[in-house]
ZADO-1210 file (C-alpha; in nm, 4 decimals, padded with zeros to 6 digits):
<atoms>
<atom x="-03.2948" y="-01.2901" z="-03.3724" code="UNK" pos="1"/>
<atom x="-03.2868" y="-01.6156" z="-03.1759" code="UNK" pos="2"/>
<atom x="-02.9773" y="-01.8343" z="-03.2279" code="UNK" pos="3"/>
<atom x="-03.0476" y="-02.1566" z="-03.4257" code="UNK" pos="4"/>
<atom x="-03.0688" y="-02.4624" z="-03.2262" code="UNK" pos="5"/>
<atom x="-02.7639" y="-02.6885" z="-03.2338" code="UNK" pos="6"/>
<atom x="-02.7961" y="-03.0113" z="-03.4330" code="UNK" pos="7"/>
<atom x="-02.8415" y="-03.3183" z="-03.2207" code="UNK" pos="8"/>
<atom x="-02.5429" y="-03.5455" z="-03.1934" code="UNK" pos="9"/>
<atom x="-02.5130" y="-03.9202" z="-03.1405" code="UNK" pos="10"/>
<atom x="-02.2297" y="-04.0382" z="-02.9169" code="UNK" pos="11"/>
<atom x="-02.0604" y="-04.3815" z="-02.9003" code="UNK" pos="12"/>
<atom x="-01.7140" y="-04.5063" z="-02.8076" code="UNK" pos="13"/>
<atom x="-01.4089" y="-04.4700" z="-03.0209" code="UNK" pos="14"/>
<atom x="-01.1546" y="-04.7489" z="-03.0977" code="UNK" pos="15"/>
<atom x="-01.2626" y="-05.0930" z="-03.2075" code="UNK" pos="16"/>
<atom x="-01.6294" y="-05.0958" z="-03.3068" code="UNK" pos="17"/>
<atom x="-01.8882" y="-05.3664" z="-03.3060" code="UNK" pos="18"/>
<atom x="-02.2071" y="-05.4652" z="-03.4823" code="UNK" pos="19"/>
<atom x="-02.4425" y="-05.3518" z="-03.2014" code="UNK" pos="20"/>
<atom x="-02.3412" y="-04.9897" z="-03.1788" code="UNK" pos="21"/>
<atom x="-02.3118" y="-04.9614" z="-03.5598" code="UNK" pos="22"/>
<atom x="-02.6685" y="-05.0707" z="-03.6031" code="UNK" pos="23"/>
<atom x="-02.7851" y="-04.8609" z="-03.3008" code="UNK" pos="24"/>
<atom x="-02.6345" y="-04.5491" z="-03.4589" code="UNK" pos="25"/>
<atom x="-02.7895" y="-04.6303" z="-03.7985" code="UNK" pos="26"/>
<atom x="-03.1354" y="-04.6741" z="-03.6471" code="UNK" pos="27"/>
<atom x="-03.1062" y="-04.3475" z="-03.4489" code="UNK" pos="28"/>
<atom x="-03.0348" y="-04.1537" z="-03.7701" code="UNK" pos="29"/>
<atom x="-03.3703" y="-04.2781" z="-03.9093" code="UNK" pos="30"/>
<atom x="-03.5708" y="-04.1259" z="-03.6296" code="UNK" pos="31"/>
<atom x="-03.7294" y="-03.7808" z="-03.6221" code="UNK" pos="32"/>
<atom x="-03.5260" y="-03.6690" z="-03.3192" code="UNK" pos="33"/>
<atom x="-03.1860" y="-03.7734" z="-03.4502" code="UNK" pos="34"/>
<atom x="-03.2312" y="-03.7731" z="-03.8297" code="UNK" pos="35"/>
<atom x="-02.8925" y="-03.7699" z="-03.9980" code="UNK" pos="36"/>
<atom x="-02.7212" y="-03.6574" z="-03.6716" code="UNK" pos="37"/>
<atom x="-02.3433" y="-03.6765" z="-03.6789" code="UNK" pos="38"/>
<atom x="-02.1689" y="-03.9489" z="-03.4915" code="UNK" pos="39"/>
<atom x="-01.9262" y="-03.8525" z="-03.2160" code="UNK" pos="40"/>
<atom x="-01.6851" y="-04.1325" z="-03.1225" code="UNK" pos="41"/>
<atom x="-01.5171" y="-04.0823" z="-02.7903" code="UNK" pos="42"/>
<atom x="-01.4761" y="-04.2267" z="-02.4362" code="UNK" pos="43"/>
<atom x="-01.4191" y="-03.8894" z="-02.2823" code="UNK" pos="44"/>
<atom x="-01.7216" y="-03.8242" z="-02.0415" code="UNK" pos="45"/>
<atom x="-01.6900" y="-03.4448" z="-02.1063" code="UNK" pos="46"/>
<atom x="-01.7316" y="-03.5038" z="-02.4834" code="UNK" pos="47"/>
<atom x="-02.0108" y="-03.7565" z="-02.4444" code="UNK" pos="48"/>
<atom x="-02.1883" y="-03.5116" z="-02.2129" code="UNK" pos="49"/>
<atom x="-02.2325" y="-03.2833" z="-02.5121" code="UNK" pos="50"/>
<atom x="-02.4190" y="-03.5499" z="-02.7088" code="UNK" pos="51"/>
<atom x="-02.7964" y="-03.5714" z="-02.7232" code="UNK" pos="52"/>
<atom x="-02.7934" y="-03.9536" z="-02.7183" code="UNK" pos="53"/>
<atom x="-02.5174" y="-04.1949" z="-02.6193" code="UNK" pos="54"/>
<atom x="-02.5030" y="-04.5567" z="-02.7073" code="UNK" pos="55"/>
<atom x="-02.2741" y="-04.8486" z="-02.5932" code="UNK" pos="56"/>
<atom x="-02.0538" y="-04.6376" z="-02.3593" code="UNK" pos="57"/>
<atom x="-02.0969" y="-04.4411" z="-02.0343" code="UNK" pos="58"/>
<atom x="-02.2153" y="-04.7236" z="-01.8062" code="UNK" pos="59"/>
<atom x="-02.5708" y="-04.5715" z="-01.7882" code="UNK" pos="60"/>
<atom x="-02.9055" y="-04.6904" z="-01.9052" code="UNK" pos="61"/>
<atom x="-03.1495" y="-04.4026" z="-01.8707" code="UNK" pos="62"/>
<atom x="-03.4006" y="-04.3612" z="-02.1548" code="UNK" pos="63"/>
<atom x="-03.5228" y="-04.0300" z="-02.0098" code="UNK" pos="64"/>
<atom x="-03.1652" y="-03.8920" z="-02.0702" code="UNK" pos="65"/>
<atom x="-03.1145" y="-04.0982" z="-02.3926" code="UNK" pos="66"/>
<atom x="-02.8347" y="-04.3003" z="-02.2431" code="UNK" pos="67"/>
<atom x="-02.8231" y="-04.6552" z="-02.3715" code="UNK" pos="68"/>
<atom x="-02.5339" y="-04.8497" z="-02.2425" code="UNK" pos="69"/>
<atom x="-02.5446" y="-05.2184" z="-02.1374" code="UNK" pos="70"/>
<atom x="-02.1990" y="-05.2924" z="-01.9963" code="UNK" pos="71"/>
<atom x="-02.2581" y="-05.1768" z="-01.6334" code="UNK" pos="72"/>
<atom x="-02.2941" y="-05.4177" z="-01.3478" code="UNK" pos="73"/>
<atom x="-02.6471" y="-05.5289" z="-01.2782" code="UNK" pos="74"/>
<atom x="-02.7851" y="-05.4477" z="-01.6245" code="UNK" pos="75"/>
<atom x="-03.0393" y="-05.7020" z="-01.7189" code="UNK" pos="76"/>
<atom x="-03.2813" y="-05.5245" z="-01.9574" code="UNK" pos="77"/>
<atom x="-03.4635" y="-05.7396" z="-02.2116" code="UNK" pos="78"/>
<atom x="-03.7050" y="-05.6338" z="-02.4949" code="UNK" pos="79"/>
<atom x="-04.0045" y="-05.7297" z="-02.2748" code="UNK" pos="80"/>
<atom x="-04.0849" y="-05.9589" z="-01.9865" code="UNK" pos="81"/>
<atom x="-04.1586" y="-06.2361" z="-02.2348" code="UNK" pos="82"/>
<atom x="-03.7957" y="-06.2232" z="-02.3614" code="UNK" pos="83"/>
<atom x="-03.4950" y="-06.3626" z="-02.1929" code="UNK" pos="84"/>
<atom x="-03.2004" y="-06.2164" z="-02.3940" code="UNK" pos="85"/>
<atom x="-03.0162" y="-05.9332" z="-02.2301" code="UNK" pos="86"/>
<atom x="-03.0014" y="-05.6426" z="-02.4669" code="UNK" pos="87"/>
<atom x="-02.6999" y="-05.4867" z="-02.6296" code="UNK" pos="88"/>
<atom x="-02.6933" y="-05.1258" z="-02.7520" code="UNK" pos="89"/>
<atom x="-02.8677" y="-05.2422" z="-03.0696" code="UNK" pos="90"/>
<atom x="-03.1499" y="-05.4074" z="-02.8678" code="UNK" pos="91"/>
<atom x="-03.1825" y="-05.0983" z="-02.6397" code="UNK" pos="92"/>
<atom x="-03.2238" y="-04.8661" z="-02.9334" code="UNK" pos="93"/>
<atom x="-03.4504" y="-05.1144" z="-03.1020" code="UNK" pos="94"/>
<atom x="-03.6672" y="-05.1345" z="-02.7795" code="UNK" pos="95"/>
<atom x="-03.7126" y="-04.7618" z="-02.7690" code="UNK" pos="96"/>
<atom x="-03.7022" y="-04.6582" z="-03.1401" code="UNK" pos="97"/>
<atom x="-03.7550" y="-04.9787" z="-03.3322" code="UNK" pos="98"/>
<atom x="-04.1250" y="-04.9127" z="-03.4006" code="UNK" pos="99"/>
<atom x="-04.0524" y="-04.5701" z="-03.5351" code="UNK" pos="100"/>
<atom x="-03.7756" y="-04.7000" z="-03.7593" code="UNK" pos="101"/>
<atom x="-03.9940" y="-04.9700" z="-03.8933" code="UNK" pos="102"/>
<atom x="-04.2701" y="-04.7155" z="-03.9650" code="UNK" pos="103"/>
<atom x="-04.0153" y="-04.5209" z="-04.1693" code="UNK" pos="104"/>
<atom x="-03.9191" y="-04.8333" z="-04.3629" code="UNK" pos="105"/>
<atom x="-04.2760" y="-04.9566" z="-04.4195" code="UNK" pos="106"/>
<atom x="-04.5045" y="-04.6813" z="-04.5524" code="UNK" pos="107"/>
<atom x="-04.8532" y="-04.7959" z="-04.6081" code="UNK" pos="108"/>
<atom x="-04.8391" y="-05.0948" z="-04.3597" code="UNK" pos="109"/>
<atom x="-05.1094" y="-05.0923" z="-04.0937" code="UNK" pos="110"/>
<atom x="-05.0010" y="-05.0152" z="-03.7338" code="UNK" pos="111"/>
<atom x="-05.1084" y="-05.3606" z="-03.6022" code="UNK" pos="112"/>
<atom x="-04.9024" y="-05.5299" z="-03.8795" code="UNK" pos="113"/>
<atom x="-04.6024" y="-05.3045" z="-03.7958" code="UNK" pos="114"/>
<atom x="-04.6180" y="-05.4282" z="-03.4410" code="UNK" pos="115"/>
<atom x="-04.6085" y="-05.7885" z="-03.5659" code="UNK" pos="116"/>
<atom x="-04.3042" y="-05.6975" z="-03.7826" code="UNK" pos="117"/>
<atom x="-04.1386" y="-05.5308" z="-03.4858" code="UNK" pos="118"/>
<atom x="-04.1620" y="-05.8547" z="-03.2784" code="UNK" pos="119"/>
<atom x="-04.0454" y="-06.0728" z="-03.5692" code="UNK" pos="120"/>
<atom x="-03.7535" y="-05.8598" z="-03.6747" code="UNK" pos="121"/>
<atom x="-03.6345" y="-05.8727" z="-03.3068" code="UNK" pos="122"/>
<atom x="-03.6342" y="-06.2541" z="-03.2838" code="UNK" pos="123"/>
<atom x="-03.5108" y="-06.3030" z="-03.6423" code="UNK" pos="124"/>
<atom x="-03.2419" y="-06.0401" z="-03.6566" code="UNK" pos="125"/>
<atom x="-03.1684" y="-05.8109" z="-03.3535" code="UNK" pos="126"/>
<atom x="-03.1744" y="-06.0780" z="-03.0900" code="UNK" pos="127"/>
<atom x="-02.8824" y="-06.2623" z="-03.2333" code="UNK" pos="128"/>
<atom x="-02.6744" y="-05.9392" z="-03.2262" code="UNK" pos="129"/>
<atom x="-02.7638" y="-05.8967" z="-02.8615" code="UNK" pos="130"/>
<atom x="-02.6582" y="-06.2529" z="-02.7854" code="UNK" pos="131"/>
<atom x="-02.3262" y="-06.2316" z="-02.9739" code="UNK" pos="132"/>
<atom x="-02.2342" y="-05.8920" z="-02.8146" code="UNK" pos="133"/>
<atom x="-02.3219" y="-06.0157" z="-02.4681" code="UNK" pos="134"/>
<atom x="-02.1265" y="-06.3424" z="-02.5150" code="UNK" pos="135"/>
<atom x="-02.4290" y="-06.5681" z="-02.4974" code="UNK" pos="136"/>
<atom x="-02.3520" y="-06.9078" z="-02.6591" code="UNK" pos="137"/>
<atom x="-02.5889" y="-07.0222" z="-02.9294" code="UNK" pos="138"/>
<atom x="-02.5674" y="-07.3787" z="-02.7889" code="UNK" pos="139"/>
<atom x="-02.5684" y="-07.4854" z="-02.4225" code="UNK" pos="140"/>
<atom x="-02.2406" y="-07.6048" z="-02.2837" code="UNK" pos="141"/>
<atom x="-02.3696" y="-07.9663" z="-02.2596" code="UNK" pos="142"/>
<atom x="-02.4104" y="-07.9745" z="-02.6352" code="UNK" pos="143"/>
<atom x="-02.0292" y="-07.9791" z="-02.6789" code="UNK" pos="144"/>
<atom x="-01.8266" y="-07.8114" z="-02.9379" code="UNK" pos="145"/>
<atom x="-02.0009" y="-07.7048" z="-03.2651" code="UNK" pos="146"/>
<atom x="-01.9319" y="-07.9162" z="-03.5690" code="UNK" pos="147"/>
<atom x="-01.8074" y="-07.6204" z="-03.7659" code="UNK" pos="148"/>
<atom x="-01.7098" y="-07.2550" z="-03.7410" code="UNK" pos="149"/>
<atom x="-01.8886" y="-06.9715" z="-03.9189" code="UNK" pos="150"/>
<atom x="-01.7365" y="-06.6202" z="-03.9770" code="UNK" pos="151"/>
<atom x="-01.9965" y="-06.5117" z="-04.2291" code="UNK" pos="152"/>
<atom x="-02.2545" y="-06.3696" z="-03.9782" code="UNK" pos="153"/>
<atom x="-02.3140" y="-05.9927" z="-03.9607" code="UNK" pos="154"/>
<atom x="-02.1186" y="-05.9442" z="-03.6474" code="UNK" pos="155"/>
<atom x="-01.8170" y="-06.1147" z="-03.7921" code="UNK" pos="156"/>
<atom x="-01.8315" y="-05.9086" z="-04.1049" code="UNK" pos="157"/>
<atom x="-01.8593" y="-05.5872" z="-03.9081" code="UNK" pos="158"/>
<atom x="-01.5600" y="-05.7052" z="-03.7044" code="UNK" pos="159"/>
<atom x="-01.3497" y="-05.7407" z="-04.0098" code="UNK" pos="160"/>
<atom x="-01.3980" y="-05.3760" z="-04.0938" code="UNK" pos="161"/>
<atom x="-01.1770" y="-05.2900" z="-03.7979" code="UNK" pos="162"/>
<atom x="-00.8015" y="-05.2578" z="-03.8756" code="UNK" pos="163"/>
<atom x="-00.5828" y="-05.5570" z="-03.8245" code="UNK" pos="164"/>
<atom x="-00.3780" y="-05.5651" z="-03.5052" code="UNK" pos="165"/>
<atom x="-00.0636" y="-05.4610" z="-03.6901" code="UNK" pos="166"/>
<atom x="-00.2256" y="-05.2001" z="-03.9171" code="UNK" pos="167"/>
<atom x="-00.1866" y="-04.8367" z="-03.8268" code="UNK" pos="168"/>
<atom x="-00.4857" y="-04.6101" z="-03.9180" code="UNK" pos="169"/>
<atom x="-00.5811" y="-04.2571" z="-03.8408" code="UNK" pos="170"/>
<atom x="-00.8818" y="-04.1481" z="-03.6444" code="UNK" pos="171"/>
<atom x="-01.0414" y="-04.0212" z="-03.9682" code="UNK" pos="172"/>
<atom x="-00.9925" y="-04.3673" z="-04.1289" code="UNK" pos="173"/>
<atom x="-01.1532" y="-04.5387" z="-03.8283" code="UNK" pos="174"/>
<atom x="-01.4507" y="-04.3079" z="-03.8578" code="UNK" pos="175"/>
<atom x="-01.4879" y="-04.4040" z="-04.2335" code="UNK" pos="176"/>
<atom x="-01.4697" y="-04.7711" z="-04.1347" code="UNK" pos="177"/>
<atom x="-01.7335" y="-04.7157" z="-03.8641" code="UNK" pos="178"/>
<atom x="-01.9527" y="-04.5451" z="-04.1348" code="UNK" pos="179"/>
<atom x="-01.9162" y="-04.8533" z="-04.3489" code="UNK" pos="180"/>
<atom x="-02.0159" y="-05.0681" z="-04.0521" code="UNK" pos="181"/>
<atom x="-02.3293" y="-04.8541" z="-04.0110" code="UNK" pos="182"/>
<atom x="-02.4145" y="-04.8835" z="-04.3765" code="UNK" pos="183"/>
<atom x="-02.3677" y="-05.2595" z="-04.3802" code="UNK" pos="184"/>
<atom x="-02.5731" y="-05.3240" z="-04.0668" code="UNK" pos="185"/>
<atom x="-02.8418" y="-05.0816" z="-04.1862" code="UNK" pos="186"/>
<atom x="-02.8632" y="-05.2428" z="-04.5233" code="UNK" pos="187"/>
<atom x="-02.9220" y="-05.5924" z="-04.3835" code="UNK" pos="188"/>
<atom x="-03.1619" y="-05.4554" z="-04.1195" code="UNK" pos="189"/>
<atom x="-03.3659" y="-05.2874" z="-04.4015" code="UNK" pos="190"/>
<atom x="-03.3691" y="-05.5963" z="-04.6085" code="UNK" pos="191"/>
<atom x="-03.4993" y="-05.7973" z="-04.3115" code="UNK" pos="192"/>
<atom x="-03.7784" y="-05.5469" z="-04.2514" code="UNK" pos="193"/>
<atom x="-03.8627" y="-05.5512" z="-04.6204" code="UNK" pos="194"/>
<atom x="-03.8899" y="-05.9269" z="-04.6236" code="UNK" pos="195"/>
<atom x="-04.1234" y="-05.9305" z="-04.3385" code="UNK" pos="196"/>
<atom x="-04.3367" y="-05.6432" z="-04.4842" code="UNK" pos="197"/>
<atom x="-04.3501" y="-05.7617" z="-04.8470" code="UNK" pos="198"/>
<atom x="-04.3366" y="-06.1374" z="-04.8279" code="UNK" pos="199"/>
<atom x="-04.3747" y="-06.2808" z="-04.4714" code="UNK" pos="200"/>
<atom x="-04.6705" y="-06.0481" z="-04.3776" code="UNK" pos="201"/>
<atom x="-04.8898" y="-06.1184" z="-04.6862" code="UNK" pos="202"/>
<atom x="-04.8313" y="-06.4891" z="-04.6318" code="UNK" pos="203"/>
<atom x="-04.9358" y="-06.4600" z="-04.2631" code="UNK" pos="204"/>
<atom x="-05.2636" y="-06.2869" z="-04.3869" code="UNK" pos="205"/>
<atom x="-05.3408" y="-06.5759" z="-04.6263" code="UNK" pos="206"/>
<atom x="-05.2751" y="-06.8428" z="-04.3540" code="UNK" pos="207"/>
<atom x="-05.4763" y="-06.6501" z="-04.0967" code="UNK" pos="208"/>
<atom x="-05.7737" y="-06.6192" z="-04.3296" code="UNK" pos="209"/>
<atom x="-05.7523" y="-06.9785" z="-04.4207" code="UNK" pos="210"/>
<atom x="-05.7274" y="-07.0893" z="-04.0547" code="UNK" pos="211"/>
<atom x="-06.0307" y="-06.8824" z="-03.9656" code="UNK" pos="212"/>
<atom x="-06.2223" y="-07.0554" z="-04.2517" code="UNK" pos="213"/>
<atom x="-06.1222" y="-07.4053" z="-04.1564" code="UNK" pos="214"/>
<atom x="-06.4723" y="-07.5115" z="-04.0400" code="UNK" pos="215"/>
<atom x="-06.5933" y="-07.4335" z="-04.3967" code="UNK" pos="216"/>
<atom x="-06.3626" y="-07.7195" z="-04.5092" code="UNK" pos="217"/>
<atom x="-06.4461" y="-07.9777" z="-04.2519" code="UNK" pos="218"/>
<atom x="-06.6490" y="-07.9674" z="-03.9330" code="UNK" pos="219"/>
<atom x="-06.3521" y="-08.0988" z="-03.7327" code="UNK" pos="220"/>
<atom x="-06.1654" y="-07.7697" z="-03.7834" code="UNK" pos="221"/>
<atom x="-05.8465" y="-07.9732" z="-03.8271" code="UNK" pos="222"/>
<atom x="-05.8104" y="-07.9351" z="-04.2056" code="UNK" pos="223"/>
<atom x="-05.6987" y="-07.6042" z="-04.3610" code="UNK" pos="224"/>
<atom x="-05.7330" y="-07.5158" z="-04.7263" code="UNK" pos="225"/>
<atom x="-05.4998" y="-07.2662" z="-04.8852" code="UNK" pos="226"/>
<atom x="-05.6563" y="-07.1076" z="-05.1869" code="UNK" pos="227"/>
<atom x="-05.3308" y="-06.9318" z="-05.2598" code="UNK" pos="228"/>
<atom x="-05.0181" y="-07.1352" z="-05.1908" code="UNK" pos="229"/>
<atom x="-04.7668" y="-06.9569" z="-04.9737" code="UNK" pos="230"/>
<atom x="-04.5164" y="-07.0257" z="-04.7004" code="UNK" pos="231"/>
<atom x="-04.7335" y="-07.1517" z="-04.4234" code="UNK" pos="232"/>
<atom x="-04.5623" y="-07.3763" z="-04.1667" code="UNK" pos="233"/>
<atom x="-04.4201" y="-07.1132" z="-03.9263" code="UNK" pos="234"/>
<atom x="-04.7346" y="-06.8967" z="-03.9703" code="UNK" pos="235"/>
<atom x="-04.9577" y="-07.1821" z="-03.8761" code="UNK" pos="236"/>
<atom x="-04.7545" y="-07.2651" z="-03.5669" code="UNK" pos="237"/>
<atom x="-04.7727" y="-06.8982" z="-03.4514" code="UNK" pos="238"/>
<atom x="-05.1416" y="-06.8509" z="-03.5326" code="UNK" pos="239"/>
<atom x="-05.2500" y="-07.1673" z="-03.3577" code="UNK" pos="240"/>
<atom x="-05.1105" y="-07.0200" z="-03.0419" code="UNK" pos="241"/>
<atom x="-05.2256" y="-06.6692" z="-03.0932" code="UNK" pos="242"/>
<atom x="-05.5740" y="-06.7633" z="-03.1825" code="UNK" pos="243"/>
<atom x="-05.5987" y="-07.0337" z="-02.9173" code="UNK" pos="244"/>
<atom x="-05.6971" y="-07.3062" z="-03.1676" code="UNK" pos="245"/>
<atom x="-05.8493" y="-07.5823" z="-02.9446" code="UNK" pos="246"/>
<atom x="-05.7578" y="-07.8747" z="-03.1650" code="UNK" pos="247"/>
<atom x="-05.4332" y="-07.9014" z="-03.3564" code="UNK" pos="248"/>
<atom x="-05.4467" y="-07.8595" z="-03.7382" code="UNK" pos="249"/>
<atom x="-05.3450" y="-08.1954" z="-03.8979" code="UNK" pos="250"/>
<atom x="-05.3659" y="-08.1373" z="-04.2688" code="UNK" pos="251"/>
<atom x="-05.3128" y="-07.8510" z="-04.5105" code="UNK" pos="252"/>
<atom x="-05.4560" y="-07.8639" z="-04.8628" code="UNK" pos="253"/>
<atom x="-05.3113" y="-07.6615" z="-05.1554" code="UNK" pos="254"/>
<atom x="-05.3030" y="-07.6718" z="-05.5376" code="UNK" pos="255"/>
<atom x="-04.9829" y="-07.7633" z="-05.7160" code="UNK" pos="256"/>
<atom x="-04.8312" y="-07.4649" z="-05.9044" code="UNK" pos="257"/>
<atom x="-04.9777" y="-07.4303" z="-06.2540" code="UNK" pos="258"/>
<atom x="-05.1831" y="-07.7507" z="-06.2195" code="UNK" pos="259"/>
<atom x="-05.5310" y="-07.8764" z="-06.1392" code="UNK" pos="260"/>
<atom x="-05.3807" y="-08.1228" z="-05.9016" code="UNK" pos="261"/>
<atom x="-05.3955" y="-08.0823" z="-05.5234" code="UNK" pos="262"/>
<atom x="-05.1723" y="-08.1930" z="-05.2379" code="UNK" pos="263"/>
<atom x="-05.2583" y="-08.2807" z="-04.8757" code="UNK" pos="264"/>
<atom x="-04.9635" y="-08.2264" z="-04.6408" code="UNK" pos="265"/>
<atom x="-04.9477" y="-08.3323" z="-04.2844" code="UNK" pos="266"/>
<atom x="-04.8622" y="-08.0629" z="-04.0210" code="UNK" pos="267"/>
<atom x="-04.5410" y="-08.1457" z="-03.8387" code="UNK" pos="268"/>
<atom x="-04.5395" y="-08.1671" z="-03.4591" code="UNK" pos="269"/>
<atom x="-04.3227" y="-07.8574" z="-03.4440" code="UNK" pos="270"/>
<atom x="-04.1341" y="-07.6269" z="-03.6769" code="UNK" pos="271"/>
<atom x="-03.8116" y="-07.8224" z="-03.6038" code="UNK" pos="272"/>
<atom x="-03.9730" y="-08.1634" z="-03.6141" code="UNK" pos="273"/>
<atom x="-03.9719" y="-08.4100" z="-03.8965" code="UNK" pos="274"/>
<atom x="-04.2621" y="-08.6044" z="-03.7332" code="UNK" pos="275"/>
<atom x="-04.6203" y="-08.5509" z="-03.8453" code="UNK" pos="276"/>
<atom x="-04.8960" y="-08.4909" z="-03.5996" code="UNK" pos="277"/>
<atom x="-05.0830" y="-08.7633" z="-03.7863" code="UNK" pos="278"/>
<atom x="-04.9297" y="-08.9151" z="-04.0990" code="UNK" pos="279"/>
<atom x="-05.1405" y="-09.0437" z="-04.3834" code="UNK" pos="280"/>
<atom x="-05.2559" y="-09.4064" z="-04.3376" code="UNK" pos="281"/>
<atom x="-04.9747" y="-09.6676" z="-04.3503" code="UNK" pos="282"/>
<atom x="-05.1477" y="-09.8858" z="-04.6194" code="UNK" pos="283"/>
<atom x="-05.1325" y="-09.5906" z="-04.8651" code="UNK" pos="284"/>
<atom x="-04.7652" y="-09.5078" z="-04.8319" code="UNK" pos="285"/>
<atom x="-04.5473" y="-09.5536" z="-05.1336" code="UNK" pos="286"/>
<atom x="-04.8415" y="-09.6232" z="-05.3646" code="UNK" pos="287"/>
<atom x="-04.9321" y="-09.4253" z="-05.6763" code="UNK" pos="288"/>
<atom x="-05.2228" y="-09.3744" z="-05.9183" code="UNK" pos="289"/>
<atom x="-05.4627" y="-09.6709" z="-05.9514" code="UNK" pos="290"/>
<atom x="-05.3063" y="-09.8827" z="-05.6782" code="UNK" pos="291"/>
<atom x="-05.3330" y="-09.5874" z="-05.4373" code="UNK" pos="292"/>
<atom x="-05.6889" y="-09.5053" z="-05.5408" code="UNK" pos="293"/>
<atom x="-05.7919" y="-09.8687" z="-05.4826" code="UNK" pos="294"/>
<atom x="-05.6161" y="-09.8884" z="-05.1451" code="UNK" pos="295"/>
<atom x="-05.7794" y="-09.5654" z="-05.0239" code="UNK" pos="296"/>
<atom x="-06.1151" y="-09.6144" z="-05.1926" code="UNK" pos="297"/>
<atom x="-06.0845" y="-09.2658" z="-05.3464" code="UNK" pos="298"/>
<atom x="-06.0697" y="-09.2145" z="-05.7265" code="UNK" pos="299"/>
<atom x="-05.8165" y="-08.9975" z="-05.8991" code="UNK" pos="300"/>
<atom x="-05.5342" y="-09.0172" z="-05.6489" code="UNK" pos="301"/>
<atom x="-05.1774" y="-08.9487" z="-05.7726" code="UNK" pos="302"/>
<atom x="-04.9377" y="-09.0479" z="-05.4896" code="UNK" pos="303"/>
<atom x="-04.8653" y="-09.0973" z="-05.1271" code="UNK" pos="304"/>
<atom x="-04.5116" y="-09.0404" z="-05.0041" code="UNK" pos="305"/>
<atom x="-04.3442" y="-09.3450" z="-04.8460" code="UNK" pos="306"/>
<atom x="-04.3135" y="-09.1532" z="-04.5089" code="UNK" pos="307"/>
<atom x="-04.6892" y="-09.0611" z="-04.5232" code="UNK" pos="308"/>
<atom x="-04.6226" y="-08.6892" z="-04.4685" code="UNK" pos="309"/>
<atom x="-04.7709" y="-08.5746" z="-04.8075" code="UNK" pos="310"/>
<atom x="-05.0050" y="-08.7059" z="-05.0778" code="UNK" pos="311"/>
<atom x="-05.1562" y="-08.5819" z="-05.4022" code="UNK" pos="312"/>
<atom x="-05.4733" y="-08.6045" z="-05.5976" code="UNK" pos="313"/>
<atom x="-05.6031" y="-08.4950" z="-05.9400" code="UNK" pos="314"/>
<atom x="-05.8575" y="-08.2653" z="-05.7771" code="UNK" pos="315"/>
<atom x="-05.9381" y="-08.0654" z="-05.4652" code="UNK" pos="316"/>
<atom x="-06.2174" y="-08.3099" z="-05.3838" code="UNK" pos="317"/>
<atom x="-05.9715" y="-08.6032" z="-05.3917" code="UNK" pos="318"/>
<atom x="-05.7230" y="-08.4268" z="-05.1726" code="UNK" pos="319"/>
<atom x="-05.9973" y="-08.3352" z="-04.9228" code="UNK" pos="320"/>
<atom x="-06.1107" y="-08.7049" z="-04.9076" code="UNK" pos="321"/>
<atom x="-05.7565" y="-08.8114" z="-04.8409" code="UNK" pos="322"/>
<atom x="-05.7435" y="-08.5657" z="-04.5484" code="UNK" pos="323"/>
<atom x="-06.0843" y="-08.6669" z="-04.4134" code="UNK" pos="324"/>
<atom x="-06.0084" y="-09.0405" z="-04.4281" code="UNK" pos="325"/>
<atom x="-05.6679" y="-08.9870" z="-04.2670" code="UNK" pos="326"/>
<atom x="-05.8339" y="-08.7868" z="-03.9956" code="UNK" pos="327"/>
<atom x="-06.0752" y="-09.0637" z="-03.9212" code="UNK" pos="328"/>
<atom x="-05.8145" y="-09.3443" z="-03.9461" code="UNK" pos="329"/>
<atom x="-05.6511" y="-09.4929" z="-03.6330" code="UNK" pos="330"/>
<atom x="-05.3333" y="-09.3143" z="-03.5440" code="UNK" pos="331"/>
<atom x="-05.1271" y="-09.6347" z="-03.5354" code="UNK" pos="332"/>
<atom x="-04.8033" y="-09.4702" z="-03.6488" code="UNK" pos="333"/>
<atom x="-04.8096" y="-09.1218" z="-03.5027" code="UNK" pos="334"/>
<atom x="-04.4348" y="-09.0952" z="-03.4881" code="UNK" pos="335"/>
<atom x="-04.3703" y="-09.1585" z="-03.8529" code="UNK" pos="336"/>
<atom x="-04.0950" y="-08.9263" z="-03.9778" code="UNK" pos="337"/>
<atom x="-04.1468" y="-08.6905" z="-04.2618" code="UNK" pos="338"/>
<atom x="-03.9086" y="-08.5348" z="-04.5107" code="UNK" pos="339"/>
<atom x="-04.0306" y="-08.1797" z="-04.5013" code="UNK" pos="340"/>
</atoms>
């Protein structure tokens, strides 16, 4: 009778642990090849040689041998040529196993959507861990010192699971603490994936459908109607690039929650900007109800914000007319700031 194959083992370094290898080990345990594999913590090359996969130690990056360290001289691996951040062990494992892990966490999601989630989870979650572990400053040196300090990020919380400098602990206790670090990082990673799968992705589908139907709203293609209100700003920015929209979207129309009223909101110049691509006309700003309707020549209007970034009407038709007239108006105050 043939001997049973030995269970695979995941190797990483012992001693003080960090967020990147904790998450790397957690992700590996969610793969078919290393499901629930025990963690071996050592810096002894002979011990690590017995492991089927090694992360964050060993000074070798060789996917064919499942060696995923990033500390060696000359290492400069990124997630893809489009990315600039050098990977930590978390990023390396995510690069090679992230799609599989996301598939495990998102049953029922289409493969194309999973690839979108894979890209977003990296930039929204994993990339920060890579940057912190590799000592990449969040702000350039010329920005000066930050205005405040934060110790609530995931890497800081993992760091606090290590013993204090004057606290004596056993090897078994360190292993238990590392297990807690894996559970902490895995929980937050899972929550991030769940957000993108259950909330962010359905919103993207709504915005994408609305964007593709924009010429049904107005022949300019610069007005989008959301039949279901959802988070739309970041999706619109992404989709304009992905779908090579020739003219920028200027206005988004959506119904107020639980109301027959509609709003017209100006699209900002960028996600970080408070400036509209084209604000509502200056003569309308700060007016309400009859005064606004008279100034705009549109019946049933409700308000126009003093900054001109948003307005409201009693019906969809009124909101659409606000957008159309704004589109046709001279862009005399393009740099008007919004309060989005």
